[in-house]
C-alpha positions in Angstrom: 0.0 0.0 0.0 1.3 3.5 -1.0 1.6 5.7 2.1 1.1 9.5 1.9 0.6 12.1 4.6 -3.1 12.1 3.7 -3.6 8.3 3.8 -1.7 8.0 7.1 -3.8 10.8 8.5 -7.1 9.2 7.4 -6.1 5.8 8.8 -5.1 7.3 12.1 -8.3 9.3 12.3 -10.5 6.3 11.6 -8.8 4.4 14.4 -9.4 7.3 16.8 -13.0 7.7 15.7 -13.8 4.0 16.2 -12.9 4.2 19.9 -15.2 6.3 22.0 -12.7 6.4 24.9 -10.5 8.4 22.5 -13.1 10.9 21.1 -16.8 11.3 20.4 -18.6 11.6 17.1 -17.6 14.8 15.3 -15.2 15.7 18.2 -11.6 16.7 17.8 -9.4 17.0 14.7 -6.2 15.6 13.3 -3.6 16.9 10.8 -0.6 16.0 8.7 2.1 18.1 7.0 4.0 17.2 3.9 5.2 18.2 0.5 3.0 19.1 -2.5 3.4 20.9 -5.8 2.2 24.4 -6.6 0.8 23.9 -10.1 1.3 27.6 -10.9 5.0 27.3 -10.5 5.8 23.6 -10.5 7.7 24.1 -7.3 7.4 22.0 -4.1 5.5 23.6 -1.3 4.8 22.5 2.3 1.1 21.7 2.9 -1.1 21.1 5.8 -4.0 18.6 5.6 -6.4 19.0 8.6 -9.9 17.7 9.3 -12.3 20.2 8.0 -15.1 22.0 10.0 -18.0 19.8 10.9 -16.3 16.5 9.9 -16.0 13.2 11.9 -12.8 11.4 12.5 -14.4 7.9 12.2 -15.8 8.6 8.7 -13.2 11.1 7.4 -12.4 10.9 3.7 -9.9 12.9 1.7 -12.6 15.3 0.6 -13.2 16.1 4.2 -9.7 17.6 4.6 -8.9 21.2 4.4 -5.6 21.8 2.5 -3.5 24.9 3.2 -0.1 26.4 2.3 1.9 26.1 5.5 4.3 28.9 4.8 1.5 31.3 4.1 -0.4 30.2 7.2 2.5 30.8 9.5 3.1 34.2 8.0 -0.4 35.2 9.3 1.3 35.8 12.7 2.6 39.0 11.2 -1.0 40.4 10.8 -2.4 38.9 14.0 -3.5 41.8 16.2 -3.8 39.9 19.5 -6.3 37.6 21.2 -9.1 40.3 21.3 -9.0 40.1 17.5 -8.8 36.4 17.2 -12.1 36.0 15.3 -10.9 38.0 12.3 -8.1 35.4 11.6 -10.6 32.9 10.3 -11.3 35.2 7.3 -7.6 34.9 6.4 -7.8 31.1 6.0 -9.3 31.5 2.5 -6.2 33.3 1.4 -3.8 30.6 2.5 -5.6 27.6 1.1 -4.0 25.4 -1.5 -5.9 25.8 -4.7 -9.6 25.3 -3.9 -8.5 24.1 -0.5 -10.7 21.1 0.1 -13.1 21.4 3.1 -13.7 24.5 5.1 -11.0 24.9 7.7 -12.1 24.7 11.3 -11.2 27.2 14.1 -8.7 24.6 15.4 -6.6 24.9 12.3 -4.2 27.3 13.9 -3.2 24.7 16.6 -2.3 22.2 13.9 -0.4 24.7 11.7 1.7 26.4 14.4 2.8 23.3 16.3 6.2 22.2 14.9 5.4 18.6 14.2 4.3 16.8 11.1 1.4 15.1 12.7 -0.9 16.7 15.3 -4.0 15.3 17.1 -6.6 17.2 19.1 -9.0 14.9 20.9 -11.7 14.9 23.5 -11.2 11.7 25.5 -13.2 11.4 28.7 -10.1 10.8 30.8 -8.3 13.8 29.3 -11.3 16.0 29.9 -11.5 14.7 33.5 -8.0 16.1 34.1 -8.8 19.3 32.1 -11.8 20.0 34.3 -10.3 19.1 37.7 -10.0 22.1 40.0 -6.2 21.3 40.4 -5.8 20.1 36.8 -2.5 21.8 36.4 -0.9 20.1 39.4 -2.4 16.8 38.3 -1.0 17.2 34.8 2.5 17.5 36.3 2.0 14.6 38.7 0.5 12.2 36.2 2.6 12.9 33.1 5.9 14.3 34.4 7.5 16.7 32.0 6.1 15.0 28.9 2.8 16.9 28.9 2.2 20.5 29.8 -0.9 22.3 31.1 -2.5 25.1 29.0 -5.1 27.4 30.7 -8.5 27.6 29.1 -8.6 29.7 26.0 -11.2 29.7 23.4 -9.9 27.9 20.3 -8.2 30.2 17.8 -4.9 31.7 16.6 -3.7 32.7 20.0 -4.2 29.2 21.4 -2.1 27.9 18.6 0.6 30.4 19.4 0.4 29.4 23.1 0.9 25.7 22.4 3.6 26.4 19.9 5.5 28.6 22.4 5.3 25.8 25.0 6.6 23.2 22.6 9.5 25.4 21.6 10.5 26.1 25.2 10.1 22.4 26.2 11.3 20.1 23.4 10.6 17.0 25.5 6.8 17.7 25.3 4.6 15.2 23.4 1.4 17.1 24.1 -0.7 19.3 26.3 -3.8 19.2 28.5 -6.1 22.1 27.4 -7.8 23.4 30.5 -11.6 22.8 30.4 -11.3 21.3 26.9 -9.3 18.2 26.0 -5.8 17.1 24.8 -3.5 17.9 22.0 -0.5 15.6 21.1 2.0 15.4 18.2 4.8 13.4 16.6 7.1 13.5 13.6 5.4 10.4 12.2 1.8 9.4 12.1 2.6 6.4 14.2 4.4 8.4 16.8 1.6 11.0 17.0 -1.0 8.2 17.5 1.2 6.5 20.1 1.7 9.8 22.0 -2.1 10.5 21.9 -3.0 7.1 23.2 -0.2 7.2 25.9 -1.7 10.4 27.3 -5.2 8.9 27.3 -4.3 5.6 28.8 -2.0 7.1 31.4 -4.8 9.4 32.5 -7.2 6.4 32.6 -4.8 4.3 34.7 -4.1 7.1 37.1 -7.8 7.8 37.7 -8.4 4.1 38.2 -5.5 3.6 40.7 -5.7 6.9 42.6 -9.4 7.9 42.3 -12.1 7.7 45.0 -14.3 4.6 44.7 -17.5 6.6 44.9 -16.7 9.9 43.1 -20.4 10.9 42.9 -21.1 10.0 46.5 -23.3 7.2 47.7 -26.6 6.2 46.1 -29.7 8.0 47.5 -32.7 5.9 48.6 -35.6 6.1 46.1 -33.3 7.3 43.3 -32.0 3.9 42.2 -32.9 2.6 38.7 -36.3 1.1 38.3 -36.5 -2.5 36.9 -36.1 -2.4 33.1 -39.7 -3.1 32.1 -41.0 -0.5 34.6 -38.3 1.9 33.6 -39.2 1.7 29.9 -42.9 1.9 30.6 -42.4 5.1 32.6 -40.1 6.5 29.9 -42.7 5.9 27.2 -45.4 7.6 29.4 -43.2 10.6 30.1 -41.6 11.2 26.7 -44.5 12.8 24.9 -45.0 15.3 27.7 -41.3 16.1 27.8 -41.3 16.4 24.1 -44.0 19.0 24.4 -41.8 21.0 26.8 -38.6 20.6 24.8 -40.5 21.7 21.6 -41.8 25.0 23.1 -39.6 27.0 20.8 -39.4 24.6 17.8 -40.3 20.9 17.3 -37.7 18.4 18.4 -37.0 14.7 18.0 -35.9 12.7 21.0 -33.5 10.0 22.0 -33.7 7.8 25.2 -30.6 6.5 27.1 -30.8 4.4 30.2 -27.2 3.2 30.2 -25.5 2.3 33.6 -23.5 5.5 33.5 -26.6 7.6 33.4 -28.7 5.6 35.9 -25.8 5.4 38.4 -25.2 9.2 38.1 -28.8 10.0 38.7 -28.9 7.6 41.7 -26.0 9.4 43.4 -26.0 12.1 46.1 -23.9 14.6 44.1 -25.8 14.5 40.8 -27.8 17.7 41.4 -24.7 19.7 42.2 -22.7 18.3 39.2 -25.6 18.6 36.7 -26.1 22.3 37.7 -22.4 22.9 36.8 -23.1 21.7 33.3 -20.6 20.5 30.7 -17.3 22.0 29.9 -15.7 20.8 26.6 -17.1 23.1 23.8 -18.1 20.1 21.7 -20.2 19.0 24.7 -22.1 22.1 25.6 -22.7 23.2 22.0 -24.9 20.1 21.7 -26.2 19.7 25.3 -26.5 23.4 26.2 -24.8 24.7 29.3 -26.7 22.4 31.7 -29.5 19.9 31.7 -33.0 20.0 33.2 -33.1 17.5 36.1 -36.2 16.2 37.7 -35.8 16.5 41.4 -38.2 13.7 42.4 -37.4 10.1 43.3 -37.8 7.3 40.8 -40.9 6.1 42.7 -42.8 9.4 42.0 -46.0 8.9 40.1 -46.2 9.7 36.4 -48.7 12.5 37.2 -46.4 14.0 39.8 -43.4 13.8 37.5 -45.2 15.5 34.7 -46.4 18.3 36.9 -43.0 18.9 38.4 -41.3 18.8 35.0 -43.6 21.5 33.8 -42.7 23.7 36.8 -39.0 23.0 36.2 -39.3 23.8 32.5 -40.6 27.3 33.3 -37.7 27.8 35.7 -35.2 26.4 33.1 -36.4 28.8 30.4 -36.2 31.8 32.8 -32.6 30.7 33.8 -31.5 30.3 30.2 -32.9 33.7 29.3 -31.0 35.2 32.2 -27.8 33.5 31.1 -28.3 34.9 27.6 -29.1 38.4 28.9 -26.1 38.4 31.3 -23.5 37.8 28.6 -25.0 38.9 25.3 -23.7 42.0 23.6 -25.3 44.2 20.9 -23.6 42.1 18.2 -24.4 38.7 19.7 -26.6 36.3 17.6 -30.3 36.2 18.7 -31.2 33.6 21.4 -31.6 30.2 19.7 -34.3 28.9 22.1 -34.5 28.4 25.8 -35.7 24.8 26.0 -33.4 22.1 27.4 -31.5 19.7 25.1 -31.0 17.2 28.0 -33.7 16.1 30.5 -32.6 13.8 33.3 -35.2 11.6 35.2 -33.8 9.6 38.2 -34.5 5.9 38.0 -35.6 6.2 34.3 -32.7 7.8 32.4 -32.0 10.6 30.0 -34.1 12.2 27.2 -32.0 14.2 24.7 -33.5 16.4 22.0 -32.4 17.8 18.6 -33.6 18.9 15.2 -33.3 15.3 14.0 -32.7 11.9 15.5 -29.0 11.9 14.9 -28.6 15.3 16.6 -30.7 14.1 19.6 -28.7 10.9 19.9 -25.4 12.7 19.7 -26.5 15.2 22.4 -27.2 12.3 24.7 -23.9 10.6 23.9 -22.0 13.8 24.6 -23.7 14.1 27.9 -22.6 10.6 28.8 -19.1 11.7 27.9 -19.6 14.6 30.2 -20.7 12.3 33.0 -17.6 10.2 32.5 -15.4 13.3 32.7 -17.2 14.5 35.8 -16.6 11.1 37.4 -12.9 11.2 36.7 -12.5 14.8 37.9 -14.4 14.1 41.1 -12.5 10.9 41.7 -9.2 12.9 41.8 -10.3 16.4 42.8 -13.4 18.6 42.2 -15.1 19.0 38.9 -14.7 22.6 37.7 -15.9 23.4 34.2 -15.2 26.7 32.4 -17.4 29.6 33.6 -20.7 30.4 32.0 -19.3 33.5 30.5 -16.8 31.5 28.5 -19.5 28.9 27.5 -21.6 31.8 26.2 -18.6 33.1 24.1 -18.5 29.7 22.4 -22.2 28.9 22.2 -23.0 32.3 20.6 -19.7 32.7 18.8 -20.3 34.3 15.4 -18.2 31.5 13.9 -20.7 28.9 15.3 -23.5 31.1 14.1 -22.0 31.1 10.6 -21.7 27.3 10.7 -25.4 27.0 11.6 -26.3 29.3 8.7 -24.4 27.1 6.3 -26.6 24.1 7.2 -29.0 23.0 4.5 -32.7 23.9 4.8 -34.7 21.3 6.7 -36.8 18.9 4.6 -40.5 19.2 4.5 -41.2 16.6 7.2 -38.1 17.2 9.4 -38.8 16.6 13.1 -41.9 14.5 12.3 -42.2 10.9 13.5 -44.3 8.6 11.4 -45.8 5.2 12.2 -46.9 3.2 9.2 -48.7 -0.1 9.6 -48.4 -3.0 7.2 -45.3 -1.3 5.9 -42.9 -4.2 5.2 -44.0 -4.2 1.5 -46.3 -2.8 -1.1 -48.2 0.4 -0.5 -47.0 0.7 3.1 -43.4 0.4 2.2 -43.7 3.0 -0.5 -45.3 5.3 2.0 -42.5 4.8 4.5 -39.8 5.4 1.8 -41.5 8.6 0.7 -41.9 10.0 4.3 -38.3 9.2 5.1 -37.1 10.9 1.9 -39.0 14.0 3.0 -37.2 14.0 6.4 -39.5 12.1 8.7 -38.3 9.4 11.2 -40.3 6.3 10.3 -41.5 3.3 12.3 -42.3 0.4 10.1 -44.9 -1.8 11.8 -45.8 -5.2 10.3 -47.0 -8.6 11.4 -43.6 -10.0 10.2 -40.8 -8.5 12.4 -38.0 -9.7 10.2 -39.5 -8.1 7.1 -40.3 -4.9 9.0 -36.7 -4.6 10.1 -35.4 -5.4 6.6 -37.6 -2.7 5.1 -36.3 -0.2 7.7 -32.7 -1.1 7.0 -33.3 -0.5 3.3 -34.5 3.0 4.1 -31.6 3.9 6.4 -30.0 3.4 9.8 -31.9 3.5 13.1 -31.6 7.3 13.1 -34.0 7.2 10.2 -36.2 4.1 10.4 -36.9 1.1 12.7 -39.0 -2.0 12.2 -41.4 -3.3 14.9 -43.8 -6.2 15.0 -47.5 -5.3 15.4 -50.6 -7.4 15.0 -53.0 -4.5 14.7 -55.9 -6.7 15.9 -54.1 -7.0 19.3 -54.5 -4.1 21.7 -51.3 -5.1 23.6 -49.4 -5.4 20.3 -50.5 -1.9 19.2 -49.6 -0.4 22.6 -46.1 -2.0 22.4 -45.5 -0.7 18.8 -46.5 2.8 19.8 -44.3 2.6 22.9 -41.4 1.4 20.7 -41.9 4.4 18.4 -41.9 6.8 21.4 -38.8 5.3 22.9 -37.0 5.4 19.6 -37.8 8.9 18.5 -39.6 10.7 21.4 -43.2 10.6 20.2 -45.5 10.1 17.2 -46.8 12.8 14.8 -48.0 11.0 11.7 -49.9 7.8 11.5 -50.8 5.8 8.4 -53.4 3.1 8.9 -52.3 0.9 6.0 -52.5 -2.7 7.3 -55.0 -4.7 5.5 -55.9 -8.0 3.8 -58.6 -9.1 1.4 -60.6 -12.4 1.0 -62.7 -11.9 -2.1 -66.0 -13.9 -1.7 -69.5 -13.6 -2.8 -72.2 -13.1 -0.1 -73.1 -16.8 0.1 -69.5 -17.9 0.2 -68.4 -15.4 2.9 -67.9 -17.1 6.2 -68.1 -15.5 9.6 -64.3 -16.0 9.9 -63.8 -14.2 6.6 -65.9 -11.3 7.8 -64.3 -11.1 11.3 -60.6 -11.2 10.1 -61.1 -8.4 7.6 -63.0 -6.2 10.0 -60.5 -7.0 12.8 -57.5 -6.0 10.7 -58.9 -2.9 9.0 -61.8 -1.6 11.1 -60.8 -2.6 14.6 -57.0 -2.4 13.8 -57.3 1.2 12.6 -59.4 2.1 15.7 -56.7 0.6 18.0 -53.8 2.3 16.2 -55.6 5.7 16.0 -56.6 5.6 19.7 -53.1 4.7 20.9 -51.4 7.3 18.8 -53.9 10.0 19.4 -53.1 9.7 23.1 -49.5 10.4 22.3 -50.3 13.3 20.0 -52.6 14.9 22.6 -49.8 14.6 25.3 -47.3 16.2 22.9 -49.6 19.1 22.2 -48.0 19.4 18.7 -50.9 18.5 16.6 -50.5 15.6 14.2 -51.9 13.6 11.2 -53.8 10.4 11.1 -54.2 9.0 7.6 -56.3 6.0 6.5 -55.5 4.0 3.4 -59.1 3.1 2.6 -60.2 2.2 -0.9 -62.5 3.2 -3.7 -64.4 0.1 -2.6 -65.6 2.1 0.4 -67.8 3.9 -2.0 -67.9 1.8 -5.2 -70.1 -1.3 -5.1 -68.3 -4.1 -6.8 -69.1 -7.8 -7.1 -68.0 -10.6 -4.7 -66.2 -8.4 -2.2 -68.6 -7.8 0.6 -66.5 -8.2 3.7 -63.5 -6.2 2.4 -65.6 -3.3 1.0 -67.7 -3.1 4.2 -64.5 -2.9 6.3 -63.1 -0.2 4.1 -66.4 1.7 4.4 -65.9 1.5 8.2 -62.4 3.0 7.9 -63.8 5.7 5.6 -66.3 6.8 8.2 -63.7 6.6 11.0 -61.9 9.4 9.1 -64.9 11.7 9.4 -65.7 10.8 13.0 -62.1 11.3 14.2 -61.6 14.5 12.2 -64.6 15.9 14.1 -63.4 14.7 17.5 -59.6 15.5 17.3 -59.7 18.8 15.5 -59.6 20.7 18.8 -56.2 19.1 19.5 -54.8 20.2 16.1 -54.9 16.6 14.8 -55.9 16.3 11.2 -57.6 13.0 10.0 -57.8 12.3 6.3 -58.1 9.3 4.0 -57.0 8.0 0.7 -59.0 5.8 -1.6 -56.8 3.9 -4.0 -58.0 1.5 -6.6 -56.4 -1.7 -7.9 -52.8 -1.3 -6.9 -51.6 -4.6 -8.4 -47.8 -4.1 -8.9 -45.9 -4.3 -5.7 -49.0 -5.1 -3.6 -48.7 -7.9 -1.1 -52.5 -8.4 -1.1 -52.6 -9.1 -4.9 -49.6 -11.3 -4.7 -51.3 -13.5 -2.1 -53.9 -14.8 -4.4 -56.4 -12.0 -4.5 -55.1 -10.9 -7.9 -55.9 -14.3 -9.4 -59.4 -14.3 -7.9 -60.2 -10.7 -9.1 -58.8 -11.6 -12.5 -61.1 -14.6 -12.6 -64.1 -12.4 -11.6 -63.3 -10.0 -14.5 -62.4 -12.7 -17.0 -58.8 -11.5 -17.7 -55.4 -13.2 -17.2 -53.8 -12.3 -13.9 -50.8 -10.7 -15.5 -53.1 -8.3 -17.3 -55.2 -7.3 -14.3 -53.3 -4.0 -13.7 -53.9 -3.0 -17.3 -57.6 -4.0 -17.0 -58.0 -1.7 -14.0 -56.2 1.0 -15.9 -58.5 0.8 -18.9 -61.6 1.2 -16.8 -60.3 4.5 -15.4 -60.8 8.0 -17.0 -57.1 8.6 -17.2 -56.3 5.0 -18.5 -53.4 4.8 -16.0 -52.4 2.0 -13.7 -52.2 3.0 -10.0 -48.8 2.2 -8.3 -47.8 2.2 -4.6 -45.8 5.4 -5.2 -48.9 7.2 -6.3 -50.5 6.4 -3.0 -47.3 7.5 -1.1 -47.4 10.8 -3.0 -50.9 11.4 -1.8 -49.9 10.7 1.8 -47.1 13.2 1.6 -49.4 15.9 0.3 -52.0 15.3 3.0 -49.4 15.6 5.8 -47.5 18.5 4.3 -47.8 22.2 5.3 -49.6 23.0 2.1 -52.7 21.2 3.4 -52.4 22.4 7.0 -56.1 23.5 7.0 -57.5 20.2 5.6 -59.2 17.5 7.6 -61.9 15.0 7.1 -61.0 14.6 3.4 -60.8 11.5 1.2 -58.5 11.8 -1.8 -59.2 9.3 -4.6 -56.0 7.8 -6.1 -57.7 5.7 -8.7 -56.9 7.3 -12.0 -60.5 8.3 -12.2 -63.3 5.9 -11.4 -66.6 7.8 -12.0 -68.6 5.4 -9.9 -66.3 6.2 -6.9 -66.6 10.0 -7.2 -67.2 11.5 -3.7 -70.6 13.0 -3.2 
């Protein structure tokens, strides 16, 4: 294999990113220096390759590297006007990039460029942050690492911090790295292997020291009543609380949730010291940019009733918003960006776990993972000393940094269904799967519910990872199954906003050949099943107070009287009237209820593939493989209806463009005059 500075850098970055004890997702950055050619002169030049802004070490590719001329970058020291003008230096980065320069350089680029080593790593390991946030972190650094690692007082990332580290390195050639107060670590080496070795030595040495010298109960003893609830009870309580907490966390703008009940979280919340430590908040900039300066913590024991917990959370939320506004008002200046919302990103419930929130599932999940990192850092700092994060004034300077604001402005516009959580029944194939695919493509998180769990999970995996879609088993005729599926959706994404009652089957019989069993199963699946799903999800939507959509995939048969299809058509008529009844009942809660009446979706339909197609073809006297065309020819538009056509109608119904529409049935039948709505 051919080695280059870039390939060595990417390989090292991937190894770091794969180990959460080394760094978290999106955290830290790495760099390499080496020779390149200036195409305009044909001469060799020294280049810097560094992970670009917003990238992740574990998935870094060459396109994610910023590429800069090292000689020109170092000359920027001649125009640097001092730390009070640090922000203006980022504007100069465009002038020292090599050609188009690859990815956008991050604010940490100066650290990598100014340190005199070919390979530099800046990382956020839990053990490193523990030392960095200890009240006597400087003394601990000297004791733990000897003269190999130096302490650097907290400074917001920028050109001056790069100069500080560079000066330390030049004055102390034996150094292999530094502990950045309140922040993390930086290490270096003349080869990629040596830089990696030095980074890992700092991390493992810190871990070993904490393990051998730290207190056994750094968070203090467990408090009676705050210990974790048994798993089943814990998850049940989480599912009951989450819609209410989502309502609070979405006061300023809708949020998607993530639930973590890991041992680290549960043990922290059971401890005596967790209220004090949670109030101090996180310290590493990568942490509090995602978690906000501190979490909202329920101050009731795990044994508190759900009603009491909800009431107290509402009170605490009012206090939290007032405190956050006061934090903003205390440190904002006339040129600060506007407040971005005063709702918590992290909500901690003793005995139950942590609810984290974000603009999408990935953001919510990462916020939770970052707070777990913060708990680990607190544990290490308390084991050796006292946890002492950077002051709120400095947190504000990072959180409302114009550079962070510009990064947010560069983010793409949210998709039409961003923050919406959809549950689609009968979605492992056919119409349901097409609907799930379309909703996910428009930005929704999707729960695929189906009688066949393996097929549901396979369909979800086709759509994306678990930040996008999950598969759950649900027999919609079973009240307990439906409740479990809805709870799974809530635990996965924080709630439910959009429900599609699609599960169905058909047994085509004449009146005299329709058995009671034929009648019962079709009414159980479609009429009763839709009722059960709508009831369970409406409860969640009402608790969330965010409105919502319930959509029924009915049929043109709910209106059209066709031969030898009594039970199916009657069940579909039941569904059609449920749309009207629920639209009238749920409108006051902002929940819209609408229906879609497809006709003859043959291709891709599970129902037609299971024998119904052959039976309908026999009724109409056409070959089965021509049934779709037969249906098309009896329509006004002479077009065959496909699953994607139904999915398109679902999207339109739940989009903002039809925000004032409820109780409507949309025909998706290519025009069947006998099924026109009257």
